[in-house]
PDB file of N, CA, C, O and CB in Angstrom:
ATOM      1  N   MET A   1     201.679 152.723 -86.296  1.00  0.00           N
ATOM      2  CA  MET A   1     202.244 151.395 -86.398  1.00  0.00           C
ATOM      3  C   MET A   1     203.233 151.320 -87.564  1.00  0.00           C
ATOM      4  O   MET A   1     204.277 150.675 -87.470  1.00  0.00           O
ATOM      5  CB  MET A   1     201.132 150.356 -86.567  1.00  0.00           C
ATOM      6  N   LYS A   2     202.879 152.001 -88.674  1.00  0.00           N
ATOM      7  CA  LYS A   2     203.739 151.979 -89.848  1.00  0.00           C
ATOM      8  C   LYS A   2     205.078 152.664 -89.558  1.00  0.00           C
ATOM      9  O   LYS A   2     206.120 152.222 -90.041  1.00  0.00           O
ATOM     10  CB  LYS A   2     203.039 152.657 -91.033  1.00  0.00           C
ATOM     11  N   ASP A   3     205.049 153.752 -88.762  1.00  0.00           N
ATOM     12  CA  ASP A   3     206.277 154.445 -88.389  1.00  0.00           C
ATOM     13  C   ASP A   3     207.199 153.540 -87.583  1.00  0.00           C
ATOM     14  O   ASP A   3     208.413 153.527 -87.787  1.00  0.00           O
ATOM     15  CB  ASP A   3     205.953 155.706 -87.593  1.00  0.00           C
ATOM     16  N   VAL A   4     206.615 152.798 -86.681  1.00  0.00           N
ATOM     17  CA  VAL A   4     207.412 151.902 -85.842  1.00  0.00           C
ATOM     18  C   VAL A   4     208.082 150.832 -86.708  1.00  0.00           C
ATOM     19  O   VAL A   4     209.267 150.543 -86.542  1.00  0.00           O
ATOM     20  CB  VAL A   4     206.528 151.242 -84.750  1.00  0.00           C
ATOM     21  N   LEU A   5     207.318 150.250 -87.627  1.00  0.00           N
ATOM     22  CA  LEU A   5     207.877 149.227 -88.510  1.00  0.00           C
ATOM     23  C   LEU A   5     208.967 149.810 -89.401  1.00  0.00           C
ATOM     24  O   LEU A   5     209.995 149.174 -89.630  1.00  0.00           O
ATOM     25  CB  LEU A   5     206.773 148.601 -89.370  1.00  0.00           C
ATOM     26  N   THR A   6     208.741 151.014 -89.900  1.00  0.00           N
ATOM     27  CA  THR A   6     209.746 151.676 -90.735  1.00  0.00           C
ATOM     28  C   THR A   6     211.028 151.903 -89.953  1.00  0.00           C
ATOM     29  O   THR A   6     212.122 151.659 -90.463  1.00  0.00           O
ATOM     30  CB  THR A   6     209.210 153.012 -91.271  1.00  0.00           C
ATOM     31  N   LYS A   7     210.899 152.369 -88.716  1.00  0.00           N
ATOM     32  CA  LYS A   7     212.076 152.598 -87.879  1.00  0.00           C
ATOM     33  C   LYS A   7     212.794 151.289 -87.578  1.00  0.00           C
ATOM     34  O   LYS A   7     214.024 151.240 -87.578  1.00  0.00           O
ATOM     35  CB  LYS A   7     211.677 153.292 -86.574  1.00  0.00           C
ATOM     36  N   LEU A   8     212.028 150.224 -87.321  1.00  0.00           N
ATOM     37  CA  LEU A   8     212.648 148.936 -87.055  1.00  0.00           C
ATOM     38  C   LEU A   8     213.403 148.408 -88.274  1.00  0.00           C
ATOM     39  O   LEU A   8     214.505 147.876 -88.143  1.00  0.00           O
ATOM     40  CB  LEU A   8     211.594 147.931 -86.620  1.00  0.00           C
ATOM     41  N   VAL A   9     212.817 148.555 -89.443  1.00  0.00           N
ATOM     42  CA  VAL A   9     213.475 148.104 -90.672  1.00  0.00           C
ATOM     43  C   VAL A   9     214.744 148.917 -90.912  1.00  0.00           C
ATOM     44  O   VAL A   9     215.780 148.357 -91.268  1.00  0.00           O
ATOM     45  CB  VAL A   9     212.517 148.225 -91.886  1.00  0.00           C
ATOM     46  N   LYS A  10     214.669 150.238 -90.718  1.00  0.00           N
ATOM     47  CA  LYS A  10     215.851 151.083 -90.890  1.00  0.00           C
ATOM     48  C   LYS A  10     216.933 150.714 -89.882  1.00  0.00           C
ATOM     49  O   LYS A  10     218.116 150.684 -90.224  1.00  0.00           O
ATOM     50  CB  LYS A  10     215.478 152.565 -90.745  1.00  0.00           C
ATOM     51  N   ALA A  11     216.533 150.432 -88.636  1.00  0.00           N
ATOM     52  CA  ALA A  11     217.502 150.046 -87.616  1.00  0.00           C
ATOM     53  C   ALA A  11     218.168 148.723 -87.976  1.00  0.00           C
ATOM     54  O   ALA A  11     219.378 148.567 -87.813  1.00  0.00           O
ATOM     55  CB  ALA A  11     216.826 149.944 -86.244  1.00  0.00           C
ATOM     56  N   GLU A  12     217.375 147.770 -88.465  1.00  0.00           N
ATOM     57  CA  GLU A  12     217.943 146.474 -88.849  1.00  0.00           C
ATOM     58  C   GLU A  12     218.901 146.622 -90.022  1.00  0.00           C
ATOM     59  O   GLU A  12     219.978 146.027 -90.024  1.00  0.00           O
ATOM     60  CB  GLU A  12     216.829 145.483 -89.204  1.00  0.00           C
ATOM     61  N   LEU A  13     218.516 147.408 -91.015  1.00  0.00           N
ATOM     62  CA  LEU A  13     219.392 147.622 -92.165  1.00  0.00           C
ATOM     63  C   LEU A  13     220.682 148.319 -91.750  1.00  0.00           C
ATOM     64  O   LEU A  13     221.759 147.994 -92.248  1.00  0.00           O
ATOM     65  CB  LEU A  13     218.672 148.443 -93.238  1.00  0.00           C
ATOM     66  N   SER A  14     220.568 149.271 -90.843  1.00  0.00           N
ATOM     67  CA  SER A  14     221.751 149.965 -90.346  1.00  0.00           C
ATOM     68  C   SER A  14     222.664 149.002 -89.589  1.00  0.00           C
ATOM     69  O   SER A  14     223.883 149.034 -89.752  1.00  0.00           O
ATOM     70  CB  SER A  14     221.346 151.137 -89.439  1.00  0.00           C
ATOM     71  N   LEU A  15     222.069 148.154 -88.769  1.00  0.00           N
ATOM     72  CA  LEU A  15     222.848 147.166 -88.024  1.00  0.00           C
ATOM     73  C   LEU A  15     223.542 146.188 -88.973  1.00  0.00           C
ATOM     74  O   LEU A  15     224.722 145.878 -88.808  1.00  0.00           O
ATOM     75  CB  LEU A  15     221.946 146.402 -87.043  1.00  0.00           C
ATOM     76  N   ARG A  16     222.794 145.707 -89.967  1.00  0.00           N
ATOM     77  CA  ARG A  16     223.388 144.782 -90.945  1.00  0.00           C
ATOM     78  C   ARG A  16     224.534 145.446 -91.696  1.00  0.00           C
ATOM     79  O   ARG A  16     225.569 144.821 -91.928  1.00  0.00           O
ATOM     80  CB  ARG A  16     222.323 144.291 -91.941  1.00  0.00           C
ATOM     81  N   ASP A  17     224.355 146.707 -92.077  1.00  0.00           N
ATOM     82  CA  ASP A  17     225.394 147.426 -92.788  1.00  0.00           C
ATOM     83  C   ASP A  17     226.642 147.564 -91.917  1.00  0.00           C
ATOM     84  O   ASP A  17     227.763 147.366 -92.386  1.00  0.00           O
ATOM     85  CB  ASP A  17     224.887 148.805 -93.224  1.00  0.00           C
ATOM     86  N   GLY A  18     226.433 147.904 -90.648  1.00  0.00           N
ATOM     87  CA  GLY A  18     227.565 148.034 -89.734  1.00  0.00           C
ATOM     88  C   GLY A  18     228.289 146.715 -89.533  1.00  0.00           C
ATOM     89  O   GLY A  18     229.519 146.671 -89.527  1.00  0.00           O
ATOM     90  N   LEU A  19     227.531 145.641 -89.369  1.00  0.00           N
ATOM     91  CA  LEU A  19     228.159 144.325 -89.196  1.00  0.00           C
ATOM     92  C   LEU A  19     228.902 143.893 -90.452  1.00  0.00           C
ATOM     93  O   LEU A  19     229.983 143.310 -90.368  1.00  0.00           O
ATOM     94  CB  LEU A  19     227.107 143.276 -88.830  1.00  0.00           C
ATOM     95  N   THR A  20     228.328 144.176 -91.612  1.00  0.00           N
ATOM     96  CA  THR A  20     228.985 143.822 -92.871  1.00  0.00           C
ATOM     97  C   THR A  20     230.295 144.592 -93.024  1.00  0.00           C
ATOM     98  O   THR A  20     231.310 144.029 -93.435  1.00  0.00           O
ATOM     99  CB  THR A  20     228.052 144.107 -94.070  1.00  0.00           C
ATOM    100  N   ARG A  21     230.267 145.867 -92.695  1.00  0.00           N
ATOM    101  CA  ARG A  21     231.497 146.666 -92.776  1.00  0.00           C
ATOM    102  C   ARG A  21     232.540 146.169 -91.795  1.00  0.00           C
ATOM    103  O   ARG A  21     233.717 146.058 -92.137  1.00  0.00           O
ATOM    104  CB  ARG A  21     231.198 148.142 -92.511  1.00  0.00           C
ATOM    105  N   ALA A  22     232.109 145.865 -90.561  1.00  0.00           N
ATOM    106  CA  ALA A  22     233.044 145.370 -89.553  1.00  0.00           C
ATOM    107  C   ALA A  22     233.648 144.038 -89.998  1.00  0.00           C
ATOM    108  O   ALA A  22     234.847 143.808 -89.840  1.00  0.00           O
ATOM    109  CB  ALA A  22     232.338 145.211 -88.187  1.00  0.00           C
ATOM    110  N   HIS A  23     232.814 143.171 -90.552  1.00  0.00           N
ATOM    111  CA  HIS A  23     233.278 141.874 -91.038  1.00  0.00           C
ATOM    112  C   HIS A  23     234.304 142.055 -92.162  1.00  0.00           C
ATOM    113  O   HIS A  23     235.351 141.407 -92.161  1.00  0.00           O
ATOM    114  CB  HIS A  23     232.087 141.028 -91.531  1.00  0.00           C
ATOM    115  N   SER A  24     234.001 142.929 -93.109  1.00  0.00           N
ATOM    116  CA  SER A  24     234.919 143.183 -94.225  1.00  0.00           C
ATOM    117  C   SER A  24     236.234 143.777 -93.734  1.00  0.00           C
ATOM    118  O   SER A  24     237.307 143.368 -94.176  1.00  0.00           O
ATOM    119  CB  SER A  24     234.271 144.122 -95.248  1.00  0.00           C
ATOM    120  N   ASN A  25     236.152 144.743 -92.820  1.00  0.00           N
ATOM    121  CA  ASN A  25     237.366 145.362 -92.282  1.00  0.00           C
ATOM    122  C   ASN A  25     238.212 144.352 -91.531  1.00  0.00           C
ATOM    123  O   ASN A  25     239.437 144.357 -91.651  1.00  0.00           O
ATOM    124  CB  ASN A  25     237.011 146.525 -91.363  1.00  0.00           C
ATOM    125  N   PHE A  26     237.572 143.487 -90.760  1.00  0.00           N
ATOM    126  CA  PHE A  26     238.300 142.483 -89.988  1.00  0.00           C
ATOM    127  C   PHE A  26     239.071 141.553 -90.913  1.00  0.00           C
ATOM    128  O   PHE A  26     240.260 141.313 -90.702  1.00  0.00           O
ATOM    129  CB  PHE A  26     237.337 141.676 -89.106  1.00  0.00           C
ATOM    130  N   TYR A  27     238.406 141.030 -91.931  1.00  0.00           N
ATOM    131  CA  TYR A  27     239.074 140.102 -92.827  1.00  0.00           C
ATOM    132  C   TYR A  27     240.110 140.799 -93.705  1.00  0.00           C
ATOM    133  O   TYR A  27     241.102 140.183 -94.094  1.00  0.00           O
ATOM    134  CB  TYR A  27     238.054 139.397 -93.693  1.00  0.00           C
ATOM    135  N   ALA A  28     239.895 142.062 -94.018  1.00  0.00           N
ATOM    136  CA  ALA A  28     240.910 142.809 -94.773  1.00  0.00           C
ATOM    137  C   ALA A  28     242.170 142.970 -93.932  1.00  0.00           C
ATOM    138  O   ALA A  28     243.280 142.795 -94.435  1.00  0.00           O
ATOM    139  CB  ALA A  28     240.367 144.198 -95.203  1.00  0.00           C
ATOM    140  N   ARG A  29     242.003 143.303 -92.649  1.00  0.00           N
ATOM    141  CA  ARG A  29     243.165 143.416 -91.761  1.00  0.00           C
ATOM    142  C   ARG A  29     243.820 142.064 -91.551  1.00  0.00           C
ATOM    143  O   ARG A  29     245.045 141.972 -91.463  1.00  0.00           O
ATOM    144  CB  ARG A  29     242.757 144.015 -90.412  1.00  0.00           C
ATOM    145  N   LEU A  30     243.019 141.018 -91.472  1.00  0.00           N
ATOM    146  CA  LEU A  30     243.558 139.675 -91.260  1.00  0.00           C
ATOM    147  C   LEU A  30     244.400 139.244 -92.456  1.00  0.00           C
ATOM    148  O   LEU A  30     245.460 138.642 -92.282  1.00  0.00           O
ATOM    149  CB  LEU A  30     242.420 138.667 -91.017  1.00  0.00           C
ATOM    150  N   ARG A  31     243.937 139.546 -93.666  1.00  0.00           N
ATOM    151  CA  ARG A  31     244.698 139.197 -94.863  1.00  0.00           C
ATOM    152  C   ARG A  31     245.990 140.001 -94.947  1.00  0.00           C
ATOM    153  O   ARG A  31     247.011 139.487 -95.404  1.00  0.00           O
ATOM    154  CB  ARG A  31     243.854 139.429 -96.118  1.00  0.00           C
ATOM    155  N   ASP A  32     245.956 141.253 -94.511  1.00  0.00           N
ATOM    156  CA  ASP A  32     247.136 142.104 -94.587  1.00  0.00           C
ATOM    157  C   ASP A  32     248.157 141.771 -93.509  1.00  0.00           C
ATOM    158  O   ASP A  32     249.330 142.120 -93.641  1.00  0.00           O
ATOM    159  CB  ASP A  32     246.735 143.555 -94.478  1.00  0.00           C
ATOM    160  N   GLU A  33     247.729 141.105 -92.450  1.00  0.00           N
ATOM    161  CA  GLU A  33     248.623 140.799 -91.335  1.00  0.00           C
ATOM    162  C   GLU A  33     249.574 139.683 -91.727  1.00  0.00           C
ATOM    163  O   GLU A  33     249.155 138.549 -91.959  1.00  0.00           O
ATOM    164  CB  GLU A  33     247.821 140.407 -90.077  1.00  0.00           C
ATOM    165  N   ARG A  34     250.838 140.008 -91.798  1.00  0.00           N
ATOM    166  CA  ARG A  34     251.826 138.993 -92.144  1.00  0.00           C
ATOM    167  C   ARG A  34     252.224 138.202 -90.906  1.00  0.00           C
ATOM    168  O   ARG A  34     252.556 137.020 -91.000  1.00  0.00           O
ATOM    169  CB  ARG A  34     253.064 139.638 -92.789  1.00  0.00           C
ATOM    170  N   GLY A  35     252.192 138.838 -89.773  1.00  0.00           N
ATOM    171  CA  GLY A  35     252.474 138.142 -88.525  1.00  0.00           C
ATOM    172  C   GLY A  35     253.957 137.966 -88.272  1.00  0.00           C
ATOM    173  O   GLY A  35     254.807 138.156 -89.142  1.00  0.00           O
ATOM    174  N   ASP A  36     254.212 137.602 -87.064  1.00  0.00           N
ATOM    175  CA  ASP A  36     255.572 137.371 -86.614  1.00  0.00           C
ATOM    176  C   ASP A  36     255.640 135.910 -86.183  1.00  0.00           C
ATOM    177  O   ASP A  36     255.276 135.571 -85.057  1.00  0.00           O
ATOM    178  CB  ASP A  36     255.984 138.354 -85.442  1.00  0.00           C
ATOM    179  N   VAL A  37     256.106 135.048 -87.082  1.00  0.00           N
ATOM    180  CA  VAL A  37     256.073 133.605 -86.820  1.00  0.00           C
ATOM    181  C   VAL A  37     256.842 133.237 -85.557  1.00  0.00           C
ATOM    182  O   VAL A  37     256.303 132.499 -84.732  1.00  0.00           O
ATOM    183  CB  VAL A  37     256.643 132.842 -88.008  1.00  0.00           C
ATOM    184  N   PRO A  38     258.074 133.710 -85.359  1.00  0.00           N
ATOM    185  CA  PRO A  38     258.766 133.341 -84.116  1.00  0.00           C
ATOM    186  C   PRO A  38     258.015 133.808 -82.866  1.00  0.00           C
ATOM    187  O   PRO A  38     258.025 133.134 -81.836  1.00  0.00           O
ATOM    188  CB  PRO A  38     260.172 133.927 -84.112  1.00  0.00           C
ATOM    189  N   GLY A  39     257.370 134.962 -82.971  1.00  0.00           N
ATOM    190  CA  GLY A  39     256.586 135.453 -81.829  1.00  0.00           C
ATOM    191  C   GLY A  39     255.409 134.547 -81.536  1.00  0.00           C
ATOM    192  O   GLY A  39     255.126 134.248 -80.376  1.00  0.00           O
ATOM    193  N   TRP A  40     254.714 134.104 -82.586  1.00  0.00           N
ATOM    194  CA  TRP A  40     253.574 133.206 -82.383  1.00  0.00           C
ATOM    195  C   TRP A  40     254.028 131.864 -81.849  1.00  0.00           C
ATOM    196  O   TRP A  40     253.352 131.269 -81.009  1.00  0.00           O
ATOM    197  CB  TRP A  40     252.801 133.013 -83.684  1.00  0.00           C
ATOM    198  N   VAL A  41     255.164 131.379 -82.326  1.00  0.00           N
ATOM    199  CA  VAL A  41     255.690 130.109 -81.817  1.00  0.00           C
ATOM    200  C   VAL A  41     255.997 130.253 -80.335  1.00  0.00           C
ATOM    201  O   VAL A  41     255.689 129.358 -79.547  1.00  0.00           O
ATOM    202  CB  VAL A  41     256.962 129.672 -82.601  1.00  0.00           C
ATOM    203  N   LEU A  42     256.591 131.353 -79.955  1.00  0.00           N
ATOM    204  CA  LEU A  42     256.904 131.592 -78.551  1.00  0.00           C
ATOM    205  C   LEU A  42     255.633 131.649 -77.706  1.00  0.00           C
ATOM    206  O   LEU A  42     255.587 131.085 -76.613  1.00  0.00           O
ATOM    207  CB  LEU A  42     257.698 132.892 -78.398  1.00  0.00           C
ATOM    208  N   VAL A  43     254.618 132.320 -78.203  1.00  0.00           N
ATOM    209  CA  VAL A  43     253.350 132.408 -77.477  1.00  0.00           C
ATOM    210  C   VAL A  43     252.743 131.016 -77.306  1.00  0.00           C
ATOM    211  O   VAL A  43     252.277 130.670 -76.220  1.00  0.00           O
ATOM    212  CB  VAL A  43     252.359 133.341 -78.218  1.00  0.00           C
ATOM    213  N   VAL A  44     252.749 130.226 -78.363  1.00  0.00           N
ATOM    214  CA  VAL A  44     252.185 128.872 -78.285  1.00  0.00           C
ATOM    215  C   VAL A  44     252.975 128.015 -77.306  1.00  0.00           C
ATOM    216  O   VAL A  44     252.384 127.296 -76.499  1.00  0.00           O
ATOM    217  CB  VAL A  44     252.172 128.209 -79.675  1.00  0.00           C
ATOM    218  N   LEU A  45     254.290 128.079 -77.363  1.00  0.00           N
ATOM    219  CA  LEU A  45     255.109 127.274 -76.459  1.00  0.00           C
ATOM    220  C   LEU A  45     254.928 127.700 -75.001  1.00  0.00           C
ATOM    221  O   LEU A  45     254.853 126.855 -74.108  1.00  0.00           O
ATOM    222  CB  LEU A  45     256.581 127.377 -76.851  1.00  0.00           C
ATOM    223  N   MET A  46     254.859 129.012 -74.764  1.00  0.00           N
ATOM    224  CA  MET A  46     254.672 129.486 -73.389  1.00  0.00           C
ATOM    225  C   MET A  46     253.298 129.092 -72.866  1.00  0.00           C
ATOM    226  O   MET A  46     253.166 128.699 -71.707  1.00  0.00           O
ATOM    227  CB  MET A  46     254.847 131.014 -73.313  1.00  0.00           C
ATOM    228  N   THR A  47     252.275 129.191 -73.711  1.00  0.00           N
ATOM    229  CA  THR A  47     250.933 128.802 -73.298  1.00  0.00           C
ATOM    230  C   THR A  47     250.886 127.310 -72.987  1.00  0.00           C
ATOM    231  O   THR A  47     250.292 126.894 -71.992  1.00  0.00           O
ATOM    232  CB  THR A  47     249.909 129.155 -74.388  1.00  0.00           C
ATOM    233  N   THR A  48     251.515 126.510 -73.842  1.00  0.00           N
ATOM    234  CA  THR A  48     251.560 125.067 -73.601  1.00  0.00           C
ATOM    235  C   THR A  48     252.269 124.762 -72.296  1.00  0.00           C
ATOM    236  O   THR A  48     251.821 123.910 -71.528  1.00  0.00           O
ATOM    237  CB  THR A  48     252.258 124.347 -74.758  1.00  0.00           C
ATOM    238  N   GLY A  49     253.363 125.446 -72.040  1.00  0.00           N
ATOM    239  CA  GLY A  49     254.091 125.246 -70.786  1.00  0.00           C
ATOM    240  C   GLY A  49     253.257 125.615 -69.573  1.00  0.00           C
ATOM    241  O   GLY A  49     253.244 124.891 -68.578  1.00  0.00           O
ATOM    242  N   LEU A  50     252.556 126.748 -69.654  1.00  0.00           N
ATOM    243  CA  LEU A  50     251.705 127.163 -68.531  1.00  0.00           C
ATOM    244  C   LEU A  50     250.576 126.173 -68.288  1.00  0.00           C
ATOM    245  O   LEU A  50     250.299 125.810 -67.145  1.00  0.00           O
ATOM    246  CB  LEU A  50     251.125 128.552 -68.788  1.00  0.00           C
ATOM    247  N   VAL A  51     249.924 125.736 -69.358  1.00  0.00           N
ATOM    248  CA  VAL A  51     248.824 124.777 -69.212  1.00  0.00           C
ATOM    249  C   VAL A  51     249.336 123.478 -68.608  1.00  0.00           C
ATOM    250  O   VAL A  51     248.693 122.904 -67.729  1.00  0.00           O
ATOM    251  CB  VAL A  51     248.149 124.504 -70.574  1.00  0.00           C
ATOM    252  N   THR A  52     250.483 123.014 -69.071  1.00  0.00           N
ATOM    253  CA  THR A  52     251.059 121.771 -68.538  1.00  0.00           C
ATOM    254  C   THR A  52     251.395 121.921 -67.058  1.00  0.00           C
ATOM    255  O   THR A  52     251.111 121.027 -66.260  1.00  0.00           O
ATOM    256  CB  THR A  52     252.324 121.377 -69.328  1.00  0.00           C
ATOM    257  N   ALA A  53     251.992 123.038 -66.696  1.00  0.00           N
ATOM    258  CA  ALA A  53     252.352 123.252 -65.285  1.00  0.00           C
ATOM    259  C   ALA A  53     251.105 123.325 -64.407  1.00  0.00           C
ATOM    260  O   ALA A  53     251.055 122.709 -63.342  1.00  0.00           O
ATOM    261  CB  ALA A  53     253.180 124.543 -65.130  1.00  0.00           C
ATOM    262  N   ILE A  54     250.116 124.069 -64.847  1.00  0.00           N
ATOM    263  CA  ILE A  54     248.888 124.197 -64.048  1.00  0.00           C
ATOM    264  C   ILE A  54     248.163 122.865 -63.973  1.00  0.00           C
ATOM    265  O   ILE A  54     247.649 122.493 -62.918  1.00  0.00           O
ATOM    266  CB  ILE A  54     247.957 125.275 -64.641  1.00  0.00           C
ATOM    267  N   TRP A  55     248.118 122.142 -65.094  1.00  0.00           N
ATOM    268  CA  TRP A  55     247.449 120.838 -65.119  1.00  0.00           C
ATOM    269  C   TRP A  55     248.150 119.861 -64.174  1.00  0.00           C
ATOM    270  O   TRP A  55     247.480 119.100 -63.476  1.00  0.00           O
ATOM    271  CB  TRP A  55     247.420 120.268 -66.557  1.00  0.00           C
ATOM    272  N   THR A  56     249.485 119.867 -64.139  1.00  0.00           N
ATOM    273  CA  THR A  56     250.233 118.979 -63.256  1.00  0.00           C
ATOM    274  C   THR A  56     249.899 119.257 -61.796  1.00  0.00           C
ATOM    275  O   THR A  56     249.749 118.330 -61.000  1.00  0.00           O
ATOM    276  CB  THR A  56     251.738 119.134 -63.491  1.00  0.00           C
ATOM    277  N   ILE A  57     249.784 120.516 -61.452  1.00  0.00           N
ATOM    278  CA  ILE A  57     249.487 120.880 -60.068  1.00  0.00           C
ATOM    279  C   ILE A  57     248.021 120.591 -59.735  1.00  0.00           C
ATOM    280  O   ILE A  57     247.723 120.117 -58.639  1.00  0.00           O
ATOM    281  CB  ILE A  57     249.806 122.368 -59.823  1.00  0.00           C
ATOM    282  N   ALA A  58     247.112 120.869 -60.659  1.00  0.00           N
ATOM    283  CA  ALA A  58     245.680 120.795 -60.368  1.00  0.00           C
ATOM    284  C   ALA A  58     245.059 119.427 -60.654  1.00  0.00           C
ATOM    285  O   ALA A  58     243.943 119.166 -60.203  1.00  0.00           O
ATOM    286  CB  ALA A  58     244.959 121.836 -61.162  1.00  0.00           C
ATOM    287  N   ALA A  59     245.730 118.563 -61.375  1.00  0.00           N
ATOM    288  CA  ALA A  59     245.136 117.292 -61.806  1.00  0.00           C
ATOM    289  C   ALA A  59     244.615 116.432 -60.643  1.00  0.00           C
ATOM    290  O   ALA A  59     243.488 115.943 -60.727  1.00  0.00           O
ATOM    291  CB  ALA A  59     246.158 116.501 -62.592  1.00  0.00           C
ATOM    292  N   PRO A  60     245.373 116.230 -59.577  1.00  0.00           N
ATOM    293  CA  PRO A  60     244.840 115.390 -58.495  1.00  0.00           C
ATOM    294  C   PRO A  60     243.565 115.967 -57.872  1.00  0.00           C
ATOM    295  O   PRO A  60     242.624 115.230 -57.577  1.00  0.00           O
ATOM    296  CB  PRO A  60     245.896 115.212 -57.414  1.00  0.00           C
ATOM    297  N   ARG A  61     243.542 117.262 -57.678  1.00  0.00           N
ATOM    298  CA  ARG A  61     242.367 117.889 -57.080  1.00  0.00           C
ATOM    299  C   ARG A  61     241.174 117.840 -58.032  1.00  0.00           C
ATOM    300  O   ARG A  61     240.051 117.577 -57.602  1.00  0.00           O
ATOM    301  CB  ARG A  61     242.675 119.340 -56.694  1.00  0.00           C
ATOM    302  N   LEU A  62     241.407 118.090 -59.322  1.00  0.00           N
ATOM    303  CA  LEU A  62     240.323 118.009 -60.294  1.00  0.00           C
ATOM    304  C   LEU A  62     239.777 116.595 -60.400  1.00  0.00           C
ATOM    305  O   LEU A  62     238.570 116.397 -60.543  1.00  0.00           O
ATOM    306  CB  LEU A  62     240.800 118.485 -61.656  1.00  0.00           C
ATOM    307  N   THR A  63     240.667 115.611 -60.329  1.00  0.00           N
ATOM    308  CA  THR A  63     240.236 114.214 -60.361  1.00  0.00           C
ATOM    309  C   THR A  63     239.366 113.901 -59.148  1.00  0.00           C
ATOM    310  O   THR A  63     238.336 113.240 -59.279  1.00  0.00           O
ATOM    311  CB  THR A  63     241.454 113.269 -60.404  1.00  0.00           C
ATOM    312  N   ALA A  64     239.773 114.370 -57.971  1.00  0.00           N
ATOM    313  CA  ALA A  64     238.997 114.136 -56.753  1.00  0.00           C
ATOM    314  C   ALA A  64     237.625 114.806 -56.843  1.00  0.00           C
ATOM    315  O   ALA A  64     236.621 114.224 -56.433  1.00  0.00           O
ATOM    316  CB  ALA A  64     239.761 114.654 -55.523  1.00  0.00           C
ATOM    317  N   ILE A  65     237.583 116.025 -57.376  1.00  0.00           N
ATOM    318  CA  ILE A  65     236.305 116.740 -57.512  1.00  0.00           C
ATOM    319  C   ILE A  65     235.380 115.974 -58.450  1.00  0.00           C
ATOM    320  O   ILE A  65     234.202 115.789 -58.145  1.00  0.00           O
ATOM    321  CB  ILE A  65     236.530 118.185 -58.037  1.00  0.00           C
ATOM    322  N   LEU A  66     235.906 115.526 -59.594  1.00  0.00           N
ATOM    323  CA  LEU A  66     235.102 114.779 -60.549  1.00  0.00           C
ATOM    324  C   LEU A  66     234.610 113.469 -59.948  1.00  0.00           C
ATOM    325  O   LEU A  66     233.448 113.104 -60.123  1.00  0.00           O
ATOM    326  CB  LEU A  66     235.901 114.507 -61.816  1.00  0.00           C
ATOM    327  N   LYS A  67     235.485 112.761 -59.243  1.00  0.00           N
ATOM    328  CA  LYS A  67     235.096 111.489 -58.627  1.00  0.00           C
ATOM    329  C   LYS A  67     234.007 111.712 -57.579  1.00  0.00           C
ATOM    330  O   LYS A  67     233.031 110.964 -57.535  1.00  0.00           O
ATOM    331  CB  LYS A  67     236.320 110.800 -57.987  1.00  0.00           C
ATOM    332  N   ASN A  68     234.163 112.713 -56.752  1.00  0.00           N
ATOM    333  CA  ASN A  68     233.149 113.010 -55.735  1.00  0.00           C
ATOM    334  C   ASN A  68     231.812 113.378 -56.377  1.00  0.00           C
ATOM    335  O   ASN A  68     230.755 112.971 -55.895  1.00  0.00           O
ATOM    336  CB  ASN A  68     233.624 114.151 -54.824  1.00  0.00           C
ATOM    337  N   SER A  69     231.861 114.146 -57.461  1.00  0.00           N
ATOM    338  CA  SER A  69     230.626 114.526 -58.149  1.00  0.00           C
ATOM    339  C   SER A  69     229.926 113.312 -58.740  1.00  0.00           C
ATOM    340  O   SER A  69     228.710 113.166 -58.618  1.00  0.00           O
ATOM    341  CB  SER A  69     230.920 115.543 -59.248  1.00  0.00           C
ATOM    342  N   LEU A  70     230.698 112.446 -59.378  1.00  0.00           N
ATOM    343  CA  LEU A  70     230.104 111.236 -59.962  1.00  0.00           C
ATOM    344  C   LEU A  70     229.567 110.301 -58.889  1.00  0.00           C
ATOM    345  O   LEU A  70     228.505 109.702 -59.061  1.00  0.00           O
ATOM    346  CB  LEU A  70     231.133 110.500 -60.818  1.00  0.00           C
ATOM    347  N   ASP A  71     230.295 110.171 -57.778  1.00  0.00           N
ATOM    348  CA  ASP A  71     229.810 109.342 -56.680  1.00  0.00           C
ATOM    349  C   ASP A  71     228.515 109.907 -56.100  1.00  0.00           C
ATOM    350  O   ASP A  71     227.610 109.151 -55.748  1.00  0.00           O
ATOM    351  CB  ASP A  71     230.875 109.231 -55.584  1.00  0.00           C
ATOM    352  N   ALA A  72     228.425 111.227 -56.002  1.00  0.00           N
ATOM    353  CA  ALA A  72     227.222 111.864 -55.491  1.00  0.00           C
ATOM    354  C   ALA A  72     226.051 111.638 -56.446  1.00  0.00           C
ATOM    355  O   ALA A  72     224.920 111.429 -56.008  1.00  0.00           O
ATOM    356  CB  ALA A  72     227.458 113.367 -55.277  1.00  0.00           C
ATOM    357  N   MET A  73     226.323 111.681 -57.746  1.00  0.00           N
ATOM    358  CA  MET A  73     225.257 111.438 -58.733  1.00  0.00           C
ATOM    359  C   MET A  73     224.773 109.984 -58.656  1.00  0.00           C
ATOM    360  O   MET A  73     223.585 109.715 -58.830  1.00  0.00           O
ATOM    361  CB  MET A  73     225.760 111.761 -60.168  1.00  0.00           C
ATOM    362  N   ASN A  74     225.683 109.064 -58.399  1.00  0.00           N
ATOM    363  CA  ASN A  74     225.279 107.654 -58.272  1.00  0.00           C
ATOM    364  C   ASN A  74     224.432 107.440 -57.018  1.00  0.00           C
ATOM    365  O   ASN A  74     223.574 106.557 -56.995  1.00  0.00           O
ATOM    366  CB  ASN A  74     226.522 106.736 -58.231  1.00  0.00           C
ATOM    367  N   GLY A  75     224.661 108.231 -55.991  1.00  0.00           N
ATOM    368  CA  GLY A  75     223.888 108.119 -54.766  1.00  0.00           C
ATOM    369  C   GLY A  75     222.470 108.637 -54.909  1.00  0.00           C
ATOM    370  O   GLY A  75     221.603 108.271 -54.115  1.00  0.00           O
ATOM    371  N   ILE A  76     222.212 109.476 -55.899  1.00  0.00           N
ATOM    372  CA  ILE A  76     220.869 110.042 -56.104  1.00  0.00           C
ATOM    373  C   ILE A  76     219.906 108.981 -56.589  1.00  0.00           C
ATOM    374  O   ILE A  76     218.728 109.002 -56.231  1.00  0.00           O
ATOM    375  CB  ILE A  76     220.914 111.202 -57.106  1.00  0.00           C
ATOM    376  N   ARG A  77     220.386 108.058 -57.394  1.00  0.00           N
ATOM    377  CA  ARG A  77     219.525 107.020 -57.936  1.00  0.00           C
ATOM    378  C   ARG A  77     219.010 106.220 -56.826  1.00  0.00           C
ATOM    379  O   ARG A  77     218.253 105.274 -57.046  1.00  0.00           O
ATOM    380  CB  ARG A  77     220.239 106.144 -58.934  1.00  0.00           C
TER     381      ARG A  77
END
């Protein structure tokens, strides 16, 4: 039983050490990343455009689905 507990403690410590290292490496890379502001602006604008276009096309159908679901829930009572 003691061997099992020892192995579990060692495994947990190893996992914690790995997560701590990964966390430190991630934030070190994040701090070093200067980024490309025009590129990020372009990504944000394109994403906004895509979401708006998809929302415009899908909004009537999503509204109908939500209304039907709510009407069905009211019928259960």
